[in-house]
C-alpha positions in Angstrom: -6.4 6.7 14.2 -8.1 4.1 16.6 -6.3 3.2 19.8 -5.8 -0.5 20.5 -7.5 -1.4 23.8 -4.9 -2.2 26.5 -6.0 -5.9 26.9 -5.4 -6.5 23.2 -2.1 -4.7 23.4 -1.1 -6.9 26.3 -1.8 -10.0 24.3 0.1 -8.7 21.3 3.1 -7.7 23.4 3.2 -11.2 24.9 3.1 -12.9 21.5 5.7 -10.5 20.1 8.1 -11.0 23.1 7.7 -14.8 23.0 8.4 -14.9 19.2 11.4 -12.5 19.6 12.9 -14.6 22.4 12.4 -18.0 20.9 13.1 -17.9 17.2 12.1 -21.5 16.5 8.9 -21.6 18.7 5.7 -22.5 16.9 2.5 -21.1 18.4 -0.3 -23.6 18.9 -3.1 -21.9 20.8 -4.2 -18.9 18.8 -7.5 -19.6 17.3 -9.5 -19.1 20.5 -8.2 -15.6 20.7 -9.7 -14.7 17.2 -13.4 -15.0 18.3 -12.9 -13.1 21.6 -15.5 -10.4 21.9 -13.0 -7.6 22.5 -10.9 -8.6 19.5 -13.8 -9.0 17.1 -15.2 -5.6 18.4 -11.9 -3.8 17.7 -11.5 -5.6 14.4 -15.0 -4.3 13.4 -14.1 -0.7 14.4 -10.8 -0.9 12.4 -12.6 -2.2 9.3 -15.3 0.4 9.5 -12.6 3.2 9.9 -11.1 2.0 6.6 -14.3 3.0 4.8 -14.1 0.3 2.2 -16.8 -0.7 -0.3 -19.4 -3.4 0.1 -18.5 -7.0 -0.9 -20.3 -9.3 -3.3 -23.4 -9.3 -1.0 -23.8 -5.5 -1.2 -24.0 -5.2 2.6 -22.6 -2.0 4.1 -22.0 -1.0 7.7 -25.1 1.2 7.4 -27.1 -1.8 6.4 -25.8 -3.8 9.4 -26.5 -1.0 11.8 -30.0 -0.5 10.4 -31.1 -4.1 10.4 -29.5 -6.6 12.8 -27.2 -4.2 14.6 -23.5 -4.5 15.1 -23.7 -6.5 18.4 -25.9 -9.2 16.7 -23.6 -9.2 13.6 -20.5 -9.8 15.8 -22.3 -12.3 17.9 -23.2 -14.4 14.8 -19.7 -14.1 13.4 -18.1 -15.1 16.7 -20.4 -18.1 17.1 -19.5 -19.3 13.6 -15.8 -18.9 14.2 -16.1 -20.7 17.6 -18.2 -23.6 16.2 -15.9 -23.8 13.2 -18.9 -23.4 10.8 -17.5 -20.1 9.4 -17.0 -20.1 5.6 -15.9 -17.1 3.6 -18.1 -15.5 1.0 -16.9 -15.1 -2.6 -14.6 -12.0 -3.2 -16.0 -9.2 -5.4 -13.5 -8.3 -8.1 -13.4 -4.7 -9.5 -10.9 -3.5 -12.0 -9.0 -0.3 -11.1 -7.5 1.7 -14.0 -3.8 2.2 -14.1 -1.9 5.2 -15.5 -0.6 3.2 -18.5 -4.1 2.3 -19.6 -4.1 -1.2 -18.1 -6.4 -2.3 -15.3 -5.4 -3.8 -11.9 -7.8 -6.4 -10.3 -8.9 -5.5 -6.7 -10.6 -8.2 -4.6 -13.1 -6.9 -2.0 -14.3 -9.4 0.6 -17.6 -8.9 2.4 -17.6 -6.9 5.6 -18.1 -10.1 7.5 -15.0 -11.6 6.0 -13.0 -8.4 6.4 -13.8 -8.4 10.2 -12.7 -12.0 10.5 -9.5 -11.3 8.6 -8.7 -8.3 10.8 -9.2 -10.4 13.9 -6.8 -13.1 12.7 -4.3 -10.4 11.6 -4.4 -8.8 15.0 -3.5 -12.1 16.6 -0.8 -13.4 14.2 0.9 -10.1 13.1 3.0 -9.6 16.3 4.5 -13.1 15.8 5.7 -12.4 12.3 6.7 -8.8 13.2 9.2 -10.3 15.6 10.9 -12.0 12.6 10.7 -9.4 9.8 14.0 -7.8 8.8 14.8 -4.2 9.2 15.0 -3.6 5.5 11.3 -4.4 5.1 9.0 -1.4 5.4 5.7 -2.1 3.6 2.4 -2.5 5.5 4.1 -2.8 8.9 3.2 -1.1 12.2 5.4 2.0 12.8 7.0 1.6 9.4 6.5 3.9 6.4 7.4 4.6 2.8 9.4 7.6 3.8 11.5 5.4 6.1 12.2 3.1 3.1 13.3 6.1 1.0 15.5 7.2 3.9 17.1 3.8 4.0 17.8 4.0 0.3 19.4 7.5 0.6 21.5 6.4 3.6 22.8 3.5 1.5 23.6 5.8 -1.4 25.5 8.1 0.9 27.6 5.0 1.8 28.5 4.3 -1.8 25.7 2.0 -2.8 24.9 3.9 -6.0 24.5 1.1 -8.5 20.9 0.1 -8.3 18.9 -2.9 -9.4 15.4 -1.5 -9.7 13.5 -4.8 -9.5 9.9 -5.2 -10.7 8.2 -8.5 -9.7 5.8 -9.8 -12.3 2.2 -9.9 -11.0 3.4 -10.7 -7.5 0.1 -10.8 -5.7 -1.4 -13.0 -8.4 1.5 -15.5 -8.4 2.2 -16.2 -4.7 2.0 -20.0 -4.4 -0.4 -21.1 -1.7 1.6 -24.1 -0.6 4.8 -22.1 -0.2 3.0 -19.3 1.7 1.3 -21.7 4.1 4.6 -23.5 4.6 6.3 -20.2 5.6 3.3 -19.4 8.0 3.6 -22.9 9.5 7.2 -22.2 10.5 5.8 -20.1 13.3 2.2 -21.3 13.6 1.2 -24.9 14.4 -2.4 -24.0 15.2 -4.2 -25.9 12.4 -7.4 -23.8 12.6 -5.5 -20.6 11.9 -3.7 -22.2 8.9 -7.1 -23.6 7.7 -8.9 -20.3 7.8 -6.0 -18.6 5.9 -6.3 -21.4 3.3 -10.0 -20.8 3.0 -9.4 -17.1 2.3 -6.8 -17.9 -0.3 -9.1 -20.3 -2.2 -12.3 -18.2 -1.9 -14.1 -17.9 -5.2 -13.7 -14.6 -7.0 -16.7 -13.1 -8.8 -17.4 -10.0 -10.8 -20.5 -8.3 -12.2 -21.0 -8.3 -15.9 -22.6 -5.6 -18.0 -26.0 -7.0 -17.3 -25.5 -6.8 -13.5 -25.2 -10.6 -13.2 -22.4 -12.3 -11.1 -19.9 -14.5 -12.9 -16.9 -16.5 -11.8 -13.6 -14.7 -12.3 -11.2 -17.1 -10.6 -10.3 -18.4 -7.2 -12.0 -21.5 -5.8 -10.6 -24.7 -4.3 -8.7 -25.5 -7.5 -6.7 -22.3 -7.3 -3.2 -22.8 -6.0 -1.7 -19.3 -6.2 -2.4 -15.6 -5.6 -3.9 -13.5 -2.8 -6.4 -10.9 -3.9 -5.3 -7.3 -3.4 -7.9 -5.7 -1.3 -8.2 -8.3 1.5 -7.4 -7.1 5.0 -4.9 -9.9 5.5 -3.4 -9.9 2.0 -0.6 -7.3 2.8 0.6 -9.3 5.8 0.6 -12.6 3.8 2.4 -11.1 0.8 4.9 -9.5 3.2 5.4 -12.8 4.9 6.2 -14.7 1.7 8.8 -12.1 0.5 10.3 -12.2 4.0 12.0 -15.4 2.8 14.0 -13.3 0.3 15.0 -10.8 3.1 16.0 -13.6 5.4 18.0 -15.5 2.8 19.8 -12.3 1.8 20.6 -11.5 5.5 21.7 -15.0 6.4 24.0 -15.3 3.5 25.6 -11.9 4.4 25.0 -10.5 0.9 25.6 -6.9 2.1 29.0 -7.8 3.4 30.2 -10.3 0.8 28.7 -8.7 -2.3 28.2 -5.1 -1.2 24.5 -5.4 -2.0 21.7 -4.1 0.3 18.0 -4.9 -0.3 15.4 -2.3 0.6 11.8 -3.5 0.2 8.3 -2.0 0.6 6.0 -5.0 0.0 6.7 -6.1 -3.6 8.6 -2.9 -4.5 12.3 -4.0 -4.3 15.5 -2.2 -4.9 19.0 -3.7 -4.5 21.7 -1.1 -3.9 25.2 -2.2 -4.8 28.7 -1.0 -4.1 30.8 -3.4 -6.2 28.8 -4.0 -9.3 25.4 -5.4 -10.0 26.2 -8.7 -11.9 26.6 -11.1 -8.9 23.8 -9.5 -6.8 21.5 -9.8 -9.9 22.3 -13.5 -10.2 21.6 -14.0 -6.5 18.3 -12.1 -6.7 17.2 -14.3 -9.6 18.2 -17.4 -7.8 16.3 -16.4 -4.7 13.2 -15.5 -6.6 13.4 -18.8 -8.6 13.3 -20.6 -5.3 10.1 -18.7 -4.4 8.6 -19.5 -7.8 8.5 -15.8 -8.6 9.6 -13.9 -11.7 11.0 -10.5 -12.5 9.3 -8.4 -15.1 12.2 -8.2 -17.5 10.8 -5.1 -19.3 10.4 -3.0 -16.2 13.4 -4.3 -14.2 16.4 -1.9 -14.7 20.0 -1.5 -13.6 20.8 2.2 -12.9 24.0 4.1 -12.1 22.5 6.7 -9.8 25.2 9.2 -10.9 24.0 9.0 -14.5 20.3 8.4 -14.2 17.4 8.1 -11.8 15.2 5.3 -10.6 11.6 5.4 -9.3 10.8 4.1 -5.9 7.5 4.5 -4.1 6.5 7.4 -6.2 9.8 9.3 -6.0 12.5 9.7 -8.6 16.0 9.3 -7.0 19.5 10.0 -8.3 22.8 11.4 -7.1 22.6 15.1 -7.5 25.4 17.7 -7.3 25.1 20.6 -4.9 25.5 24.0 -6.6 26.6 25.4 -3.3 29.2 22.9 -2.1 29.9 20.8 -5.3 29.3 17.6 -3.3 27.1 14.8 -4.4 24.0 13.9 -2.5 20.9 11.6 -3.0 18.3 13.8 -4.7 14.7 12.8 -4.0 11.7 14.4 -5.7 8.2 13.3 -6.9 8.5 11.2 -10.0 7.2 12.3 -13.4 4.4 9.8 -13.2 3.4 11.0 -9.7 3.4 14.6 -10.9 1.3 13.8 -13.9 -1.2 11.8 -11.8 -2.0 14.7 -9.5 -2.2 17.2 -12.4 -4.6 14.9 -14.3 -6.8 14.6 -11.2 -7.0 18.3 -10.7 -7.7 18.8 -14.4 -10.5 16.3 -14.3 -12.0 17.9 -11.1 -12.0 21.4 -12.7 -13.1 20.3 -16.2 -15.6 22.6 -18.0 -18.3 20.0 -17.7 -18.2 20.5 -13.9 -19.4 24.1 -13.8 -22.7 22.6 -12.6 -21.0 21.6 -9.4 -21.3 24.3 -6.6 -18.0 26.1 -6.3 -17.7 25.3 -2.6 -18.1 21.6 -3.3 -15.6 21.7 -6.2 -13.0 23.5 -4.2 -13.5 21.0 -1.3 -12.9 18.1 -3.7 -9.7 19.8 -5.1 -8.5 20.5 -1.6 -9.0 16.9 -0.4 -7.2 15.5 -3.5 -4.2 18.0 -3.4 -3.8 17.9 0.4 -3.5 14.1 0.3 -0.9 14.2 -2.4 1.1 16.9 -0.8 0.9 15.1 2.6 2.9 12.3 1.0 5.2 14.1 -1.4 6.0 17.3 0.6 9.3 15.6 1.4 13.0 16.1 0.7 13.9 17.9 -2.6 10.4 18.9 -3.5 10.4 22.7 -3.7 10.3 23.1 -7.5 7.8 20.3 -7.9 5.5 21.9 -5.3 5.7 25.2 -7.1 4.6 23.6 -10.3 1.7 21.9 -8.6 0.6 25.1 -6.9 0.7 26.9 -10.3 -1.3 24.2 -12.0 -4.0 24.2 -9.3 -4.3 28.0 -9.4 -4.5 28.0 -13.3 -7.2 25.3 -13.3 -9.3 27.1 -10.7 -9.0 30.4 -12.5 -10.1 28.7 -15.8 -13.1 27.2 -13.9 -14.1 30.6 -12.6 -13.7 32.2 -16.0 -16.0 29.6 -17.5 -18.6 30.1 -14.8 -18.6 33.9 -15.1 -18.2 33.9 -18.9 -14.9 35.7 -18.9 -13.3 34.8 -22.2 -10.3 37.0 -22.0 -7.5 35.3 -20.1 -5.9 38.5 -18.9 -9.2 39.9 -17.6 -9.6 36.6 -15.8 -6.4 37.1 -13.8 -7.6 40.6 -12.9 -11.0 39.5 -11.8 -9.8 36.4 -10.1 -6.4 37.2 -8.6 -4.5 34.4 -6.9 -5.1 36.0 -3.5 -8.8 35.6 -3.9 -8.5 31.9 -4.7 -7.3 31.4 -1.1 -9.1 34.1 0.8 -12.5 34.0 -0.9 -12.8 30.5 -2.2 -10.8 28.7 0.4 -8.3 26.9 -1.9 -5.6 24.8 -0.1 -2.3 26.5 -0.6 0.4 24.1 -1.7 3.6 24.7 0.3 6.6 25.4 -1.8 9.3 25.1 0.8 10.8 21.7 1.2 10.7 19.9 4.5 14.2 18.9 5.6 15.3 17.2 8.7 
C-alpha cells in the first residue's frame, strides 16, 4: 500500500474540509493541481502498483522505463495537460467471462490516460467524499465490502428483515453523461475538469478482432451514456451518480417514514425494510426513473430473511436460529456462487493436463488463488464453508500427485500422500476452518 505524500494529503484535507463546511460551495481552481509534478508522480506510482494490462497502444510500464523513462513520460503528460493539448487515446475493450456463461466488457485505457485519470481523481475525490452518505461503501477510502455487510446485519438485528435485493440493469453502460456531468457540476465549476471528464466519457472504444486488427466497438463523441468499467476514474463517477439516490432517500427521510434503509456498494443495492416492501419498492423505482436507470426485473427479488436468503457482495445472508440460545441472528456465509467459483478455479489449476507444470509452481498458483479468496470470505459464519474448501483443495492436490506418480489406486494415494505432507512437504496453504468473529 503506497503512502500518500504529506503535501498531497494536505491539499486533500483542505479540499475535504472546505467541502464539508460549505455544502453549496463550487470549486473553481482545481485543474492547475492536476499537472503538478508531485501529483502526477504519485498518480503514476499508484497506477503502476495496480499492475494493470496495457491499453490499445500496447505500451507497458516496462516499455516506458526502457525507452523514454518515467521522468520524460510524466514531463510530456504534464505539458500536454498544462497546455490543454491533452487528448485521451481510445479505450481497449476486452471481454471477461462471467460465471453464467455471458461476458462482461472491460475498458482498459492506456497507461498515459490512467495516470491522468488518477491525478484528477486524487484532486476531486475529497470534494465528493465530503458529500457521500454513510450508507455508501463501494470504492471509497477507508470503506469496505465487509463494512457494508456489517451495516446490513445491524439493520436486520433492528428488525429490517424484509429485503429488496435490487439489481440495476447494465448500470455502468447506461449512466447518462449529461446527468453525470450535471451532478459533478453541483460541486465543481472548473470547466477544464468537467471538460476532461467528458473527453474520457466519450473516448472511442476499440477491440481486437480475430485477425489482430483494431475495430470500433463503441464510444466516440456521439455516445451519450456509459462509463467503461476498467478506467481509474470510473468507480468514482459511477458512485457519484448513484449518490443522488442515497441523497434523495436521506432527504426524504425514507428510513423514518417508510422503515426502509438503503445499503449500497457501488451498483449493488439492497433496501432493508421493517414495515413491508411495497411502498419502498415504489419509491426506489421512482428514484431510478428520475436517474434514467432501470432495474433488472429478472434478478431483482423481494426476500423475507426469515424464510430465505439473499446474496450481497458474494455472501448469502438470512436470519438463522441459534441452536444454543434459540435466538435469531443474521447468518452470513459465502454464497453458493462464490463457493463454486473458488472450487472451479482450484480444479482448473490442478487439472490432469497441468502435470507438466513443476509442482512448486503449481502449488504457488493454488496458494495465491485460495489465499486471496480466504482473505475476503474468512468472515462471520464461514466455518463449515472453509472446511469444505480445505477438503476440496486437499483432494485436488492429492489427485494431481497421484497422476504425476502414476498411483491409480485412490486409497494408496492417501497413504503415499497424507494430508500432513501436503503442508509440510509441498507447502500448501492451510485454509483456516475457525470463523473470525468480533
